[in-house]
N, C-alpha and C positions, 0 to 999 in steps of 0.2 A: 287732651293730652296733658300729662302731668309735667310740671316744671322740671328742668334738668338740674339735679343737685351737683354741687362741686365735687369732683372726684379727687381722691387723695393719692392716686397712682398715675403714672404716665403710660402712654401707649407703648407696648412692647412689640416691635416688629423687626423682622429680618431684612426689611427693605430700607433702602437709603432714605433718610429724612429729606435729602435734596430732591428726591423724586416727588414732585408735587403734581397735583391734579390740575388740568386745564378745564374749567367749567364748560360743559357741553352747551352748545347754542340751542339745541332742541333735544327733547327726550328721544332716546333710541327706541326703536320698535323691538318687541320681544322676538327672538329667533325661535321659530317653532319647526318641528318636523325635520330635525337634523339628519335623521336616518331614514327619511321617507323613501329615498331612491332604493336603498338596499331592501327595505321592507316590501316595496312594490315588486322588485325583482323576485323575491321569495314567493309572493302571492300570485304573480302572473306567469313568470318564466319557468317556474319549477312545477313538476307534477309529482307530488309526494302523496301516494295513496294511503300512507300510514299516518299522516298528520291529520288530526281532526280537532275541531274546536268545540268545547263543551260549555253549555250554559251552567253557570254556577250561582245564579241569583238565589236559588234555594239550596243551601249547602247539603250535600248528600250525607247520609249516615254510614259510617264505617261498620261493616259486619264483623270486624276483627280488630284486634289491637295491632295496627300496622306499625312496624318498627323501622327506624332509619338510622343511617350513619352519615354524619356531616363532616366532609373533608375540607380543609382550608376554611374552617368554620368561622374564623374571626371572632367577634364578640357574640355572635349567635343570631343574626338577623334571619337567616334561612330557617334555623331551628325554631325560633320564636313563631314564625309564620306557620310552619308545619304543625307545631304544637297546638296552635290556635285552631287548626283544621282537624285536630283529633289524632294526630300521629304521635308515636312515642319515641323520643330520642334515646338511643342506647349507647352511642359512642360518638366521639368527635375528635378531630385532630387539628391542632393549631400550633404554629411555631412561636408566635409572639407571646411573651410571658404576660404582658398586661391584658391583652385580649383574652388569654386563657383564664386569667383571674376573673375577668368579667363573665366569661362563659360559665365557669364553675359556680360563681355567685348566683347566677340566674337559673342554672340547670344543675343543681347539686346532685341529683339522682343519676345523671348521665355519666358514663365512664369516659373520662377525658384524657387524651394523650397530648402532652405539651412537648413538642419537639419536631424535628424535621420529619416530613412524611416518609422519606427514604428509610427511616429507622422504625417505622410503624409496622410491626409484625401482626397482620390481621389474623392469621391462623392461630397464633399463640394467644392473642387477645380473646378470640372467640372461644377457645378451649377454656380459658380462665374464668369466663363468665357463664359457662354452661352451654356453649354452642347454640345460642338462640337463632331463630330464623330471622333473616334480614330481608325486608320487603323493598327497601329503597335505599340507594346511596345517592347523596347529593353533594354538591360542592362547587366552588368557584376558584380554580387555580389563579394565582396572582396575574393581574391584567396589565401591569405597567408596560409590558412589551407590546401589548395589543392596542391599547387605547389611542384614539386619534388625538387625545389631549397631550400625549407625550411623544417620545421618539419611537416610531413603529419599527423596531429592529427585529427582523425575523429570526436572527441568530441569538437573541437575548435568551439566556439560560432559563429565565422565568417562563418563557413561552413553552418550554418543554416539560414543565411540572405536571401538565395534564397527563403525561405518560405514567406518573406515579398514581394519579387518580385512576387511570385505566388498570394499572397493576392491582390496586386494592379491589376494584370491581371484579376483576378476573378471579380473585381469591375468595371474595365473599359471595359472589353469585347472587345478587339481589334480583327481585322480579323486575324492577324498573330502575333506570338511572336518569338523573337530572343534573346537568352541568350548566352553569350560567357564566356569562362573561360579558364584556362590552361588545356592542355591535361591530366595532372595528375588526374583531377577530375574523369576521366573515370575508373580508376583502384583503386582508394583509397578504402580501406576496402573491397577489392575483388569485386568492382563494386556496393556496397550497396548504395553509395551516388548517383551514376548515376541512379540506379533503383528508389530511393526515389524521385529524381527530376522528372522522367518520370511519376511515379504514382501520384505525386502532380498535374501535369498538366492534367493528365487524369481525376482526380477527380473533376476538375473544368470545364470540358467540352472541353478540348483540347487533344483528344486522338492521337494515332499514332505519338508520339514524335520522331523526327529524330535527329541524331547527326552525325557530320562529323568533322574531323580534317582538317583545312585549313592552309596550309603553306603560310604565308604572302608573301614570296619571289616569289611564283608562280603567284602572281598577280601584280608584278611590284614594290613591296616594296623592297628597297635595304637593306634588313635585314632578317635574319632567325628568324621567330617569329611564330611558330605554335600555333593555337588557336582551342579549342573545341567549336563548334557552335551547339547549340540546336535550332531547329525550330519546331514550332507546329502551327496548325490553328484549328478553331472550325467548319470547314465545310467539313472535310474529303477529302480535296484537297491534292495535292502533296506538299511536303516541298522542295522548290527549293534552290539549292546551285549553286554558280558560278563555271563553269569549270575552271580548271587551265589554265592560259594564257601563261605561260612560262614553258619550260622544264628546269631542273637543269642547263644545260650548257648555258642557256639563261638568268639566273638570273642577275639582275643588281648589279654591284659591288659597294662597298662603295664609291669609288672615284667619281662615276657618280653623286652622290648627294651632295658631300661636297667640291670638288676640287676647286670651284670658290670662296669660302669664304676666307677672309684674314687669312693668316697663324698665325700671331702673333699680329694682331691689333683687339682688341675687338670692337664690335658694340653693345652697350647695348640696343639701340633702338629696335633691333630685337632679343634680348636674345643671341647674339653671344658673350658669356662670358664663361670662364672656371676658374678652380682653378689655381691661379698664382703660379708659381714655382720659387724657388731660382735657380741660375746657377748650384749649386751643385746638386740639385734635378734633374734638366734637364739632367745633365751628367749621373745620375743613370738611368733615363728613356731611355737615348740613348742606353743603353746596353740591354734593354729588346727586345727579338726577338718576331716576330708575334706568337700569341698564348701563350706566356709566361707572367708571372706576375712580377710586381716589388717586391712583397712580397712572402715569402716562405709559410706562413700559410694562408693568405687571398687570395687564388688563383683566386677568382672571381672578385676581385677589382684590378684596375690598370693593366688590361690585355691588351696587344697590339693587335689591330685589324689586320686582314689580308688584304693585298692588292689583288685586282683582284677577290674578293668574296663579297657577301653581308655581311653586318655587323653582328657580333654576337648580340644576343638579348640585346638591350640597356636597362639600368636601372641606377638608382641612388643608390649606395651601401654605405650608411653611409659616404658620402663624397668622395667615390672613384668611379669614372666612368672608362670607358675603355680608354686606351691610343690610340691616333691618329695613323692611320696605318703607317705614315711616318714622322710625326712631333714629336718633343720631348716635348709633352704636352698631357694632357687628352683632349678628345673631348669636345666641347662647348655645351651649352644648345641648340643653334640653329642647330648645327650639329646633335645632338640627334633628334631634331624635324624634320629635313630633312630626317633622316633615318627612321622616323616614317611616312613620307609623309605629314606632316603638311605644309601648305603654309607659306611663310615668313610673310604674313599679319596676321597670327594667332599669337598673342602676349600673353605670359604667365605672369601672375601677381606674385608678391612676389620676394624673393631673388633668386639668381642664383641656389642655392641648392634646393629651393622649386620648381623652374621651372623644374629642372632636375627630381625631384620626380614626378611631374605631367606628364611629357613627358614619363618617364619610365613606368608609370602605365596605359598609354592610349592604346586604340585600334588603330592600324594604319588606318587613314582615308581612304586610298586607298582600304584596305581590306573591310571596311564597305561599301564603295561605290559599290564595286563589288557585295556584298551581296544584296544591295538595287536593283541593276540592275537585279539580278536573281528573285527578288520578284515582280517586276513591272508587267510582263506579267500575273501573277496570280492574282494580285490585279486588273489589268485591266479587267480580266475575271469576277471577283466578282462584280466589278462596273457595268459591262455590264448587269449582271443578276439581279442586285438590282433595286428596284423601290423606288422612293422618298416617297411613302405613306406606304412602308413596312419596318418594323424595321429590322435592320441587323440580329437579332437573328432568323428571320423567313425565311432567305435564305435557299435554298435547302441544305440538309445535305451533299450532295456530288455533285459537279459540275464536269463534264467531261472536262478535259483539251483539248484545241483546238490544 
């Protein structure tokens, strides 16, 4: 390990300097399987004949240029993954200006709407670009009201933004719909929110809504990041999910993604930047054991990552990110991006803090890529049965999977 150079800047934190860390007496054990109970309920207690899991070890080949629209796109994690799977992004919607700049930079050919989704007129937009066929609508309505990490307020207005998602789906009429969120959405208000989502899709002609919890680490993402994935289609076909590719003992450790990046030399060109610490602050960080936090009250910030395991879920927490597994600094924005499986060519706009915020809110591209691979065989089947002179809505209400 290289020697730690003297830094010329002080630690910038929104937390009180009086909040000091109490050294842990022993290393904490990694907490695994946070949503195992919900996941087992989905697997054992529910009988969804439309939900199916597809092997994606050998990526299928699309027989058509499948297009998609990304709602609540953020910086473009879902878009990046689907693009890697062979899909073509034709439109996206995002209200945050910095995230929109990032999206435009990385997907300049995609028609992008920056603004509130309530103001997105999908019919007008479709007409302006030649009324292309849309095969897939994806997106993740803001999850602050759903997440178990925050206050799960069922009356939070952000919880109802999925209705705007449903509105756009009803207007565009894609073949398939994919909506992602935090697993906590499935249990909030005793499952009422989940039921409301399923009923909303059913009412617009997308019955038999399926939901599964996918652990990102099981698909090669070097990070524990479970996501609730809703899938529905308008033809009565199966709702495909990718089979897990890795068993827990095969999950990729954090070091596999970040070990080759410079330890204490920033590379601003690729967002390899982190909050700079004073020597005194670095000495305090050095005392934090894996799983422990620098602060006694703010336990979810400045928490040291474990070596030999996937990263804990990455996020930007009011200026406090996780501590590097073996260096005496917090992880950089590029390290966060690598843990999310963004390629180094994917550059984030805005300040370092804004970049971390965008990365922490993104869907891991690799997870989205695998979801895309699972969908392709079913889209291929629909494409095979469709005729150019027949509108998509006149396809058979149920096609038998081959």
